C-alpha positions in Angstrom: 4.2 -21.9 -1.7 4.8 -19.6 -5.1 7.9 -20.2 -6.8 10.2 -17.2 -7.7 9.5 -16.7 -11.0 5.7 -16.6 -9.9 6.7 -14.3 -7.0 8.7 -12.2 -9.4 5.6 -12.0 -12.3 2.8 -11.1 -9.0 5.2 -8.6 -8.1 5.6 -6.7 -11.4 1.9 -7.0 -12.0 1.3 -5.7 -8.6 4.1 -2.6 -9.4 2.7 -1.9 -12.7 -0.7 -1.8 -11.7 -0.3 0.7 -8.2 1.7 3.0 -10.8 -0.7 3.2 -13.8 -4.2 2.1 -12.5 -5.1 -0.1 -15.5 -5.2 -3.8 -15.9 -1.7 -5.8 -16.6 -1.6 -7.6 -19.6 0.1 -10.7 -20.1 1.8 -9.1 -23.0 3.2 -5.9 -21.0 4.8 -8.4 -18.4 6.6 -10.1 -21.2 7.4 -6.9 -22.6 9.4 -6.1 -19.1 10.9 -9.3 -18.8 12.7 -8.6 -22.5 11.7 -11.9 -24.2 12.7 -14.5 -21.4 9.2 -15.4 -21.2 6.8 -15.2 -24.1 3.0 -13.6 -23.6 1.4 -17.1 -23.4 3.9 -18.8 -20.8 2.9 -15.3 -18.8 -0.8 -16.0 -19.4 -0.3 -19.8 -17.9 1.0 -18.4 -14.9 -1.7 -15.7 -14.5 -3.7 -18.6 -14.4 -2.4 -20.2 -11.5 -2.1 -16.7 -9.5 -5.6 -16.5 -10.4 -6.5 -19.8 -9.1 -4.6 -19.0 -6.1 -6.7 -15.9 -5.4 -3.8 -13.3 -5.8 -5.1 -11.9 -8.9 -8.5 -11.3 -10.7 -9.6 -10.3 -14.2 -11.8 -7.6 -13.5 -13.5 -7.6 -17.5 -13.2 -10.9 -19.6 -11.2 -9.5 -22.3 -8.9 -7.2 -20.1 -5.5 -7.7 -18.1 -5.4 -8.5 -14.2 -5.4 -6.9 -10.8 -4.4 -7.7 -7.4 -6.8 -9.0 -5.4 -6.6 -8.1 -1.8 -4.8 -11.5 -1.3 -2.0 -10.4 -4.0 -1.6 -7.3 -2.4 -1.0 -8.8 1.2 1.2 -11.1 0.0 3.3 -8.5 -1.7 3.4 -6.2 1.6 4.3 -9.4 3.3 7.3 -9.8 1.2 8.3 -6.1 2.0 8.0 -6.4 5.6 9.9 -9.3 5.4 13.1 -7.4 4.1 14.9 -4.5 5.1 17.4 -2.3 3.0 19.4 -1.2 5.8 21.7 0.1 3.2 19.1 2.6 1.4 17.7 3.2 5.4 21.1 4.5 6.5 21.2 6.7 3.3 17.9 8.3 3.9 17.5 8.4 7.3 18.7 12.2 7.6 16.7 12.9 4.8 13.5 12.8 7.4 14.8 15.5 10.2 11.2 15.9 11.9 7.4 14.9 11.9 6.6 17.8 8.9 9.3 16.6 6.7 7.5 13.2 7.3 4.0 14.4 6.8 5.2 16.4 3.5 6.4 13.3 2.0 4.0 11.4 2.7 1.4 13.3 1.3 2.6 14.8 -1.8 4.8 12.2 -3.0 3.2 9.1 -2.3 -0.3 10.8 -2.9 -2.0 9.6 0.3 -3.5 11.0 3.4 -1.6 11.5 6.7 -2.7 12.3 9.8 -0.1 12.4 12.8 -0.5 12.6 16.6 -3.1 15.2 17.5 -2.5 17.2 13.6 -4.9 17.9 11.0 -4.8 15.6 8.0 -2.9 16.6 4.9 -2.8 15.8 1.6 -6.0 16.3 0.3 -5.7 17.4 -2.9 -3.2 14.7 -3.8 -5.2 11.7 -2.5 -8.5 12.4 -4.6 -6.7 12.8 -7.8 -6.3 9.1 -7.8 -9.0 7.7 -10.1 -10.4 5.7 -7.4 -11.9 8.4 -5.9 -13.9 9.6 -8.9 -16.3 6.9 -7.2 -18.6 8.0 -4.8 -18.5 5.1 -2.5 -14.6 5.0 -2.4 -15.0 9.0 -1.0 -17.6 8.1 1.4 -15.5 5.5 2.8 -12.7 7.3 3.2 -14.6 10.2 4.8 -16.4 7.8 7.2 -12.7 6.9 8.3 -11.5 10.1 9.0 -14.8 11.1 10.9 -14.3 7.8 13.4 -11.0 8.1 13.8 -10.6 10.5 16.9 -13.2 7.9 18.8 -11.2 4.9 17.8 -7.5 6.2 18.5 -7.5 4.1 22.0 -8.4 1.2 20.0 -5.9 1.6 17.3 -2.6 2.6 20.4 -3.8 -0.7 22.2 -3.3 -2.6 19.1 0.2 -1.3 18.8 3.2 -2.0 21.0 5.5 1.3 21.4 7.3 1.8 17.9 5.0 -0.8 15.9 3.1 -0.6 12.4 0.9 -2.0 10.8 -0.5 -2.3 7.4 -4.5 -3.1 6.9 -5.4 -3.8 3.3 -9.5 -3.2 3.0 -11.4 -5.3 5.4 -8.4 -6.4 7.1 -8.8 -3.3 9.1 -10.1 -4.6 12.6 -11.3 -1.5 14.0 -13.2 0.5 11.3 -13.9 -1.8 8.5 -13.1 -0.5 4.8 -12.9 -2.2 1.6 -11.4 0.2 -1.0 -8.9 1.5 1.1 -5.5 0.4 2.7 -4.1 2.1 6.1 -0.8 2.3 7.4 -0.9 3.1 11.1 1.9 3.0 14.0 2.7 4.0 17.5 6.1 5.9 17.9 7.1 5.9 21.3 4.2 5.4 23.8 1.9 8.2 22.5 2.4 9.4 19.2 0.1 7.7 16.7 -0.1 8.4 13.1 -1.5 6.6 10.0 -1.8 6.9 6.1 -4.6 5.7 4.2 -5.0 5.8 0.7 -6.7 3.9 -2.2 -5.7 -0.2 -2.2 -3.5 0.8 -5.2 -1.2 2.4 -3.0 2.8 2.9 -3.0 3.4 0.2 -0.6 6.8 0.3 -1.1 7.4 3.6 -0.8 5.6 4.3 1.9 6.6 1.3 4.4 10.4 2.5 3.4 9.7 5.9 4.7 7.5 4.8 7.9 11.0 2.6 9.0 13.0 5.3 8.2 11.0 8.1 10.2 10.5 5.3 13.2 13.8 4.8 13.5 15.3 8.7 13.2 14.9 9.8 17.0 
C-alpha cells in the first residue's frame, strides 16, 4: 500500500514521462512540487517505488520511468474515479463515431479501429519515439494483422458497454510487450480498440472512451 505522498509522486512521474518520453529526475519532480520536498527526499521515495516494482531506472545515472506495474497502478486509480462534472460538460462534444475516431487518433496520437472500420491515425502514432524501434513497429503490425481473427475472443471477454485497459503482456488474447490496448464493446456488437505505446495518455483516452460510451 502506498502512502498518499508516494501515490502523488508516482502520478507526477507517470504524467511527466508520458508527456516528455524522457526519464524523470528527482530534481524535476522537486521543481514541480515547488520546494515542498527536496530532491533528496524525492530520491528516497523513488527508491521505495523502485523496490515495489512501480518504476525503473534505465540508466545508472539517469532518471526513472514507469514499469508496467506502475502504469497499472496509475490506470487503476483513473478507473476508480469518474469525473462526472467533466463528463457531463464534454459529452456533447462527441456527436458520432467519426468524432470519436478523430479525437482518439489525432489528439492523443494513438491508432484506433472501430467496428468494421479501417484503422485511423497511422501518421500520428508512428511519430512517437517508441516506434523508431523496429521491434515495436513489428509488434503493433502483428497485432493489427491478427485482430480480425481474434475479434470474437475479444467480444466474448467483454460485457455490453464495457472496456478494458491492457498494458503490454496483460493482453490475454494477443501477447504484446511494448504497446497498450484499450478495447471496448458498445452495445452487443460494436467493438473498438485504441492501441499505442505503453507511454500513452491514459487519462485523456479513458475519459474520452467513457464519454463516447455514454453518448447514445
